[in-house]
C-alpha positions as a Markdown table, in Angstrom:
| # | Residue | x | y | z |
|---|---|---|---|---|
| 1 | Unk | 144.1 | 178.2 | 13.8 |
| 2 | Unk | 140.9 | 179.8 | 13.1 |
| 3 | Unk | 140.9 | 179.0 | 9.2 |
| 4 | Unk | 141.7 | 175.4 | 10.1 |
| 5 | Unk | 138.6 | 175.3 | 12.8 |
| 6 | Unk | 136.4 | 176.8 | 10.1 |
| 7 | Unk | 137.4 | 174.2 | 7.5 |
| 8 | Unk | 137.2 | 171.7 | 9.8 |
| 9 | Unk | 133.3 | 172.7 | 10.6 |
| 10 | Unk | 132.7 | 173.0 | 6.7 |
| 11 | Unk | 133.8 | 169.3 | 6.2 |
| 12 | Unk | 131.8 | 168.2 | 9.3 |
| 13 | Unk | 128.8 | 170.4 | 8.6 |
| 14 | Unk | 129.2 | 168.7 | 5.3 |
| 15 | Unk | 129.2 | 165.3 | 6.1 |
| 16 | Unk | 126.3 | 166.0 | 8.4 |
| 17 | Unk | 124.2 | 166.8 | 5.5 |
| 18 | Unk | 125.3 | 163.9 | 3.0 |
| 19 | Unk | 124.5 | 161.6 | 5.9 |
| 20 | Unk | 121.2 | 163.2 | 6.5 |
| 21 | Unk | 120.3 | 163.4 | 2.8 |
| 22 | Unk | 121.0 | 159.8 | 2.1 |
| 23 | Unk | 119.9 | 158.3 | 4.6 |
| 24 | Unk | 116.3 | 160.1 | 4.2 |
| 25 | Unk | 116.9 | 159.0 | 0.8 |
| 26 | Unk | 117.5 | 155.4 | 1.6 |
| 27 | Unk | 114.5 | 155.2 | 4.1 |
| 28 | Unk | 112.1 | 156.9 | 2.2 |
| 29 | Unk | 112.5 | 154.9 | -0.7 |
| 30 | Unk | 112.7 | 151.3 | 1.2 |
| 31 | Unk | 109.3 | 151.8 | 2.6 |
| 32 | Unk | 107.8 | 153.5 | -0.4 |
| 33 | Unk | 109.3 | 150.7 | -2.4 |
| 34 | Unk | 108.0 | 148.4 | -0.1 |
| 35 | Unk | 104.1 | 149.8 | 0.1 |
| 36 | Unk | 104.1 | 150.0 | -3.2 |
| 37 | Unk | 105.4 | 146.6 | -4.3 |
| 38 | Unk | 103.2 | 145.3 | -1.5 |
| 39 | Unk | 100.4 | 147.1 | -3.3 |
| 40 | Unk | 101.4 | 146.2 | -7.1 |
| 41 | Unk | 104.0 | 144.0 | -6.9 |
| 42 | Unk | 103.9 | 144.5 | -11.2 |
| 43 | Unk | 106.0 | 148.1 | -10.2 |
| 44 | Unk | 109.2 | 145.9 | -9.9 |
| 45 | Unk | 109.2 | 145.8 | -13.6 |
| 46 | Unk | 108.9 | 149.1 | -14.4 |
| 47 | Unk | 111.1 | 150.8 | -12.5 |
| 48 | Unk | 115.1 | 149.9 | -11.6 |
| 49 | Unk | 114.7 | 151.1 | -7.9 |
| 50 | Unk | 112.2 | 147.9 | -7.2 |
| 51 | Unk | 113.8 | 146.0 | -9.2 |
| 52 | Unk | 114.6 | 143.0 | -6.2 |
| 53 | Unk | 111.1 | 142.0 | -5.4 |
| 54 | Unk | 110.7 | 144.2 | -2.7 |
| 55 | Unk | 113.7 | 142.8 | -0.8 |
| 56 | Unk | 115.7 | 145.8 | -1.1 |
| 57 | Unk | 117.6 | 148.4 | -3.1 |
| 58 | Unk | 120.5 | 147.1 | -5.6 |
| 59 | Unk | 124.3 | 148.3 | -5.1 |
| 60 | Unk | 123.9 | 150.3 | -7.8 |
| 61 | Unk | 120.9 | 152.2 | -6.9 |
| 62 | Unk | 122.8 | 152.6 | -3.2 |
| 63 | Unk | 125.9 | 154.1 | -5.1 |
| 64 | Unk | 123.5 | 156.5 | -7.6 |
| 65 | Unk | 121.4 | 157.6 | -4.5 |
| 66 | Unk | 125.0 | 158.6 | -2.7 |
| 67 | Unk | 125.7 | 160.6 | -5.7 |
| 68 | Unk | 122.3 | 162.6 | -5.2 |
| 69 | Unk | 123.1 | 163.3 | -2.1 |
| 70 | Unk | 126.5 | 164.3 | -2.5 |
| 71 | Unk | 125.5 | 166.9 | -5.0 |
| 72 | Unk | 122.4 | 167.9 | -2.9 |
| 73 | Unk | 124.9 | 168.4 | 0.2 |
| 74 | Unk | 127.5 | 170.5 | -1.6 |
| 75 | Unk | 124.4 | 172.7 | -2.4 |
| 76 | Unk | 122.6 | 172.9 | 1.1 |
| 77 | Unk | 126.0 | 174.0 | 2.7 |
| 78 | Unk | 126.6 | 176.4 | 0.3 |
| 79 | Unk | 123.0 | 177.8 | 1.0 |
| 80 | Unk | 123.1 | 177.7 | 4.5 |
| 81 | Unk | 126.4 | 177.3 | 6.1 |
| 82 | Unk | 128.7 | 179.4 | 4.0 |
| 83 | Unk | 129.5 | 182.8 | 3.1 |
| 84 | Unk | 126.4 | 183.1 | 0.8 |
| 85 | Unk | 123.9 | 182.1 | 3.8 |
| 86 | Unk | 124.0 | 185.6 | 5.2 |
| 87 | Unk | 123.4 | 187.3 | 2.0 |
| 88 | Unk | 120.2 | 185.8 | 0.9 |
| 89 | Unk | 117.1 | 185.5 | 2.6 |
| 90 | Unk | 116.1 | 182.3 | 4.0 |
| 91 | Unk | 112.8 | 181.9 | 2.2 |
| 92 | Unk | 114.6 | 182.9 | -1.2 |
| 93 | Unk | 117.4 | 180.4 | 0.3 |
| 94 | Unk | 115.0 | 178.0 | 0.8 |
| 95 | Unk | 113.1 | 178.3 | -2.7 |
| 96 | Unk | 116.2 | 177.6 | -4.6 |
| 97 | Unk | 117.1 | 174.6 | -2.2 |
| 98 | Unk | 113.5 | 173.5 | -3.0 |
| 99 | Unk | 113.9 | 173.8 | -7.0 |
| 100 | Unk | 117.9 | 172.3 | -6.8 |
| 101 | Unk | 116.9 | 169.6 | -4.9 |
| 102 | Unk | 113.7 | 168.8 | -7.5 |
| 103 | Unk | 115.9 | 169.4 | -10.5 |
| 104 | Unk | 118.7 | 167.2 | -8.9 |
| 105 | Unk | 116.4 | 164.3 | -8.5 |
| 106 | Unk | 114.4 | 165.2 | -11.6 |
| 107 | Unk | 117.7 | 164.2 | -13.2 |
| 108 | Unk | 119.1 | 161.7 | -11.5 |
| 109 | Unk | 115.8 | 160.0 | -11.8 |
| 110 | Unk | 116.1 | 159.9 | -15.6 |
| 111 | Unk | 119.6 | 159.4 | -16.4 |
| 112 | Unk | 119.7 | 156.4 | -14.1 |
| 113 | Unk | 115.9 | 155.2 | -15.2 |
| 114 | Unk | 114.9 | 155.4 | -11.3 |
| 115 | Unk | 111.3 | 156.0 | -13.0 |
| 116 | Unk | 110.5 | 155.4 | -16.6 |
| 117 | Unk | 109.7 | 158.8 | -19.0 |
| 118 | Unk | 106.7 | 157.5 | -20.8 |
| 119 | Unk | 105.1 | 156.1 | -17.5 |
| 120 | Unk | 102.9 | 159.4 | -16.3 |
| 121 | Unk | 101.3 | 157.9 | -12.9 |
| 122 | Unk | 104.7 | 156.9 | -11.8 |
| 123 | Unk | 106.0 | 160.9 | -12.5 |
| 124 | Unk | 102.8 | 161.5 | -11.0 |
| 125 | Unk | 103.6 | 159.8 | -7.6 |
| 126 | Unk | 107.4 | 161.2 | -7.5 |
| 127 | Unk | 105.7 | 164.6 | -7.7 |
| 128 | Unk | 103.7 | 163.9 | -5.0 |
| 129 | Unk | 105.9 | 161.9 | -2.5 |
| 130 | Unk | 108.8 | 164.4 | -3.2 |
| 131 | Unk | 106.8 | 167.7 | -2.2 |
| 132 | Unk | 105.2 | 165.4 | 0.7 |
| 133 | Unk | 108.6 | 164.7 | 2.1 |
| 134 | Unk | 109.8 | 167.8 | 1.4 |
| 135 | Unk | 107.4 | 169.7 | 3.6 |
| 136 | Unk | 107.3 | 167.0 | 6.2 |
| 137 | Unk | 111.2 | 167.7 | 7.0 |
| 138 | Unk | 110.4 | 171.7 | 6.4 |
| 139 | Unk | 107.7 | 171.3 | 8.7 |
| 140 | Unk | 110.1 | 169.2 | 11.1 |
| 141 | Unk | 112.9 | 171.7 | 10.6 |
| 142 | Unk | 110.5 | 174.7 | 11.5 |
| 143 | Unk | 109.4 | 172.9 | 14.8 |
| 144 | Unk | 113.2 | 172.4 | 16.0 |
| 145 | Unk | 113.9 | 175.9 | 15.4 |
| 146 | Unk | 110.4 | 177.0 | 17.2 |
| 147 | Unk | 112.0 | 174.7 | 19.7 |
| 148 | Unk | 115.2 | 176.0 | 20.2 |
| 149 | Unk | 114.3 | 179.5 | 20.0 |
| 150 | Unk | 111.8 | 179.0 | 23.0 |
| 151 | Unk | 115.3 | 177.4 | 24.8 |
| 152 | Unk | 117.4 | 180.1 | 24.0 |
| 153 | Unk | 115.2 | 182.8 | 25.3 |
| 154 | Unk | 114.5 | 181.0 | 28.3 |
| 155 | Unk | 118.3 | 181.0 | 28.7 |
| 156 | Unk | 118.5 | 184.4 | 27.7 |
| 157 | Unk | 115.9 | 185.5 | 30.3 |
| 158 | Unk | 117.5 | 183.6 | 33.1 |
| 159 | Unk | 120.6 | 185.2 | 32.2 |
| 160 | Unk | 119.6 | 188.4 | 32.5 |
| 161 | Unk | 117.6 | 187.8 | 35.6 |
| 162 | Unk | 121.1 | 186.8 | 37.4 |
| 163 | Unk | 122.9 | 189.7 | 36.0 |
| 164 | Unk | 120.1 | 192.4 | 37.2 |
| 165 | Unk | 120.2 | 190.5 | 40.8 |
């Protein structure tokens, strides 16, 4: 019974991670695309992602994002929710996750021509936006963890005060 429950938790955890990653990819690329094409309409001729005149993402691009999100969700679950999570320090897991996320996204960008290989400015933008979004996500995660830590410490203090009295 516990094994079935644990496997269910792994599946639910994977689905949550996949949904988060996929949603963030779609939203960030939609916002960035709208902004970039608004500033420079010729970008749509350079990148396969923005080929719909700033009116959205192609179905094939969305499916490519889903494939990338699937791979990233698997790695995220292995690093942060599996048996391996307890064996590797958090900072090292975060660094491995950052590098794996970067290289996976980089490889998908080349394979599916999200960015042209020879367009240096696009790759600078990719690097800047990748690290900006990644560190924003890490910052938000840190804030959530701090909030939860304070909440649980308050619950613990309340429990200790009730058990003494």
